[in-house]
C-alpha positions in Angstrom: 239.1 14.1 -22.0 240.0 17.8 -22.3 239.4 20.1 -19.4 238.8 23.8 -19.8 240.5 25.0 -16.6 240.0 28.8 -17.5 236.3 28.2 -17.8 236.2 26.3 -14.5 238.1 29.3 -12.9 235.4 31.6 -14.2 232.7 29.5 -12.6 234.7 29.4 -9.4 235.1 33.2 -9.4 231.4 33.6 -10.0 230.4 31.4 -7.1 233.3 32.5 -4.8 231.4 35.8 -4.2 228.7 33.7 -2.4 231.1 32.1 0.0 232.8 35.4 0.7 229.4 36.9 1.5 228.7 34.0 3.9 232.1 34.4 5.6 231.6 38.1 6.0 228.2 37.5 7.8 229.7 34.9 10.1 232.5 37.3 11.1 229.8 39.4 12.9 229.7 36.9 15.7 232.9 34.8 15.4 236.3 36.3 16.1 239.4 34.4 15.2 239.1 30.6 14.9 240.0 30.9 11.2 240.9 27.3 10.8 237.6 26.1 12.3 235.6 28.4 10.0 237.7 27.3 7.0 237.0 23.6 7.7 233.3 24.4 8.3 233.3 25.9 4.8 235.0 22.8 3.4 232.4 20.5 5.1 229.6 22.7 3.7 231.1 22.7 0.1 231.7 18.9 0.1 228.7 17.7 2.1 231.0 16.3 4.7 230.6 16.0 8.5 233.0 17.5 11.0 234.3 16.3 14.4 235.7 19.2 16.5 238.0 18.5 19.5 238.6 21.4 21.9 238.0 22.7 25.3 234.6 24.4 26.1 234.1 28.0 25.2 235.8 28.2 21.8 232.7 29.3 19.8 231.8 25.8 18.4 228.1 26.2 19.1 228.1 29.8 17.9 229.8 28.8 14.6 227.3 26.1 13.5 224.3 28.1 14.8 225.4 31.2 13.0 226.0 29.2 9.8 222.4 27.9 10.0 221.0 31.4 10.5 223.1 32.8 7.6 221.7 30.1 5.3 218.1 30.5 6.7 218.0 26.8 7.6 217.0 24.8 10.6 219.5 24.2 13.4 219.3 21.6 16.2 221.7 21.3 19.2 221.6 17.8 20.8 223.3 17.4 24.1 224.7 13.9 24.3 224.4 12.4 27.8 224.8 8.9 29.2 221.0 8.5 29.5 220.2 9.6 25.9 218.4 7.0 23.8 218.5 6.5 20.0 214.8 7.4 19.9 215.6 10.8 21.5 217.8 11.4 18.4 216.0 10.0 15.4 212.4 9.8 16.7 210.0 7.0 17.6 206.5 5.5 17.0 203.8 6.8 19.4 200.7 4.7 20.0 197.3 6.6 19.8 194.8 4.7 22.0 191.8 6.6 20.7 192.0 5.0 17.2 194.5 2.2 17.8 197.1 3.5 15.4 200.8 4.6 15.6 202.1 8.0 14.5 205.7 8.9 13.9 207.3 11.6 16.1 210.4 12.7 14.2 213.5 13.5 16.3 215.9 16.5 16.2 218.0 14.8 13.5 215.4 16.1 11.0 217.2 19.5 10.7 219.7 20.9 8.3 222.5 21.5 10.7 223.1 19.3 13.7 225.4 20.1 16.6 226.1 16.8 18.4 227.5 18.3 21.6 230.0 16.2 23.5 229.2 13.2 21.4 231.4 10.9 23.4 229.3 11.2 26.5 226.5 9.0 25.0 226.9 5.2 24.8 227.7 3.5 21.5 224.1 2.6 20.7 223.3 6.3 20.5 226.4 7.2 18.6 225.6 4.5 16.1 222.1 5.9 15.6 223.9 8.7 13.6 225.5 6.2 11.2 222.6 5.9 8.8 221.8 9.6 8.9 225.4 10.6 8.2 226.1 8.1 5.4 222.8 7.6 3.7 221.0 10.9 4.5 218.0 9.0 5.8 216.6 7.6 9.0 214.5 4.5 9.6 211.8 4.6 12.3 209.9 1.4 12.7 209.5 0.0 9.2 209.5 3.3 7.4 212.6 5.1 6.0 212.5 8.9 5.9 214.8 11.0 3.8 216.6 13.9 5.6 217.0 17.4 4.3 219.0 17.9 1.1 221.4 20.2 3.0 222.5 18.1 6.0 225.6 18.7 8.1 226.6 17.1 11.4 229.2 18.9 13.5 230.1 16.9 16.6 232.2 18.1 19.5 234.2 16.3 22.1 236.2 17.5 25.1 239.8 16.3 25.1 240.3 16.9 28.8 237.5 15.2 30.7 237.5 11.4 29.9 235.6 10.2 33.0 232.1 9.1 32.0 232.8 9.1 28.3 232.5 6.4 25.6 235.1 6.3 22.8 233.6 6.6 19.4 233.6 3.4 17.4 235.9 3.3 14.4 232.9 3.0 12.1 231.4 6.1 13.6 234.6 8.1 13.5 235.2 7.2 9.9 231.9 8.8 8.9 233.4 12.2 9.8 235.1 13.8 6.8 237.3 15.9 9.1 238.6 15.9 12.7 239.6 19.4 13.6 241.5 20.3 16.7 240.9 23.9 17.8 242.9 25.9 20.3 242.6 29.1 22.3 242.4 32.4 20.4 245.3 34.8 20.1 245.3 37.6 22.7 244.2 40.3 20.3 241.3 38.1 19.1 240.3 37.3 22.7 240.3 41.1 23.3 237.8 41.5 20.5 235.7 38.7 22.0 235.7 40.5 25.3 234.8 43.8 23.8 231.9 42.2 21.9 230.6 40.5 25.1 230.9 43.6 27.2 229.2 45.7 24.5 225.9 44.4 25.6 224.3 44.4 22.1 224.4 41.0 20.4 224.9 41.1 16.7 222.2 39.5 14.6 223.1 37.1 11.8 221.0 37.8 8.7 220.2 35.2 6.0 222.6 35.9 3.1 222.3 32.6 1.1 219.8 30.0 0.4 220.3 26.2 0.4 220.1 26.4 -3.4 223.2 28.6 -3.4 225.1 26.0 -1.4 224.0 23.3 -3.9 225.3 25.5 -6.8 228.7 26.0 -5.1 228.9 22.2 -4.4 228.4 21.5 -8.1 231.2 24.0 -9.0 233.5 22.3 -6.5 232.9 19.0 -8.2 234.1 20.5 -11.5 237.5 21.7 -10.1 240.3 20.0 -12.1 242.1 17.2 -10.2 245.1 16.1 -12.2 246.0 12.4 -12.4 249.4 13.1 -10.8 247.5 14.7 -7.8 245.2 11.7 -7.6 248.3 9.4 -7.5 249.8 11.6 -4.8 246.6 11.2 -2.7 246.6 7.4 -3.1 250.3 7.3 -2.2 249.7 9.3 1.0 246.9 6.9 2.1 248.9 3.9 1.1 251.8 5.1 3.2 249.6 4.9 6.3 248.9 1.2 5.5 252.3 0.1 4.2 254.9 2.6 5.4 257.8 0.2 4.5 257.0 0.7 0.8 257.9 4.4 1.1 261.1 3.7 3.2 259.3 4.7 6.4 260.4 1.6 8.3 260.4 3.5 11.6 256.6 3.9 11.3 255.9 0.2 10.9 255.8 -0.6 14.6 253.8 2.6 15.3 250.8 2.1 13.0 248.2 -0.5 13.9 245.7 0.3 11.1 246.0 2.7 8.2 243.5 5.0 6.7 240.3 3.7 5.0 239.4 4.3 1.3 237.2 7.2 2.6 240.5 9.0 3.3 241.4 9.0 -0.4 237.9 10.3 -1.3 237.9 13.0 1.3 241.5 14.1 0.5 240.3 14.6 -3.1 237.0 16.4 -2.3 238.6 18.4 0.5 241.5 19.5 -1.7 238.9 20.7 -4.3 237.1 22.7 -1.6 240.4 24.3 -0.5 241.1 25.2 -4.1 237.6 26.7 -4.4 238.1 28.8 -1.3 241.4 30.1 -2.8 239.6 31.0 -6.0 241.4 28.4 -8.2 239.9 26.1 -10.8 242.5 23.4 -10.2 244.0 21.5 -7.2 247.7 21.8 -6.2 249.7 19.4 -3.9 249.6 22.1 -1.2 245.8 21.9 -1.2 246.1 18.2 -0.4 248.6 18.9 2.3 246.4 21.7 3.8 243.6 19.3 4.4 245.6 16.1 5.1 245.9 16.4 8.9 242.2 16.9 9.4 241.3 14.0 7.0 243.9 11.5 8.3 244.3 12.2 12.1 241.3 10.1 13.1 241.9 7.4 10.5 245.4 6.4 11.5 245.2 4.0 14.4 248.4 3.8 16.4 249.8 0.9 18.3 250.3 0.7 22.1 254.0 1.2 21.4 253.3 4.5 19.8 251.2 5.6 22.7 254.0 4.6 25.1 256.5 6.6 23.1 253.9 9.5 23.1 253.8 9.5 19.3 250.7 11.2 18.0 248.8 10.8 14.7 250.0 14.2 13.7 253.7 13.1 14.1 253.0 10.2 11.8 251.2 12.3 9.2 254.0 14.9 9.3 256.6 12.2 8.5 254.5 10.8 5.7 254.0 14.2 4.1 257.7 14.8 4.3 258.6 11.5 2.7 256.0 10.8 0.0 257.2 12.4 -3.3 255.3 15.5 -4.3 254.3 15.7 -8.0 
């Protein structure tokens, strides 16, 4: 099948103006954190959910709330706590004694953008309540299944410091997140701008600059971006190397990896690389696009052994070695 890459590039150039407009509006309230914003754009363009790990105060809530405002969509912040119940998240059936019927009270999950704040502070039964919503874009309350909004993005946060009173996310839950992004403190010049904005006293208002239909149009263009067979094979080899490192002469990784990445990793590496290419204004994917998104796609899918933890080996160390060793097309 012939692919008209120049035509795809023209479509990318046409729709890139929309994402630049969105990024410009978000820069009113968010200073620095370029990687977090870039990955938020990747999630938006690919309909993928994001898990953010970082200390408090790094503009995580501001970012997702500003994105919802810039798209004129509904935003809900859910504070995950040990006493939270699944019904608090998805909704419940309420009995009406006056006529003996039940009515459905929909929960905060029925929004476009969800911030699941400190998701690991709620027990597994609450975390699992997100599974159907994130994967199927629907929620079942009682015997009725309700579809969620067409534009639906979950951004969850977890604090890497405080582990007391937390519940590790089940592997099935973690795997639903397209990306796990680690964010760090801003540079000193960026923090100076944050300080100046805060002391200025006049909060900057985010104006709606795009509609959900614009996002859907951009998502369709991202799906068109050319992904060569050699790049596809490269993606599959990267994922396979996490499962069978010995096949790629990575024998030193064999005792360090307990479980490799799931097939979702292959899918998200492909879709994520396409989004990276779109943000760069290209109509085709390069190996560097795959490498750019690889850490965020793989770090929560490569499960290490106790031996690796004892040797203080991190998933990032393993991914780095794989990227260095797997042949690049």
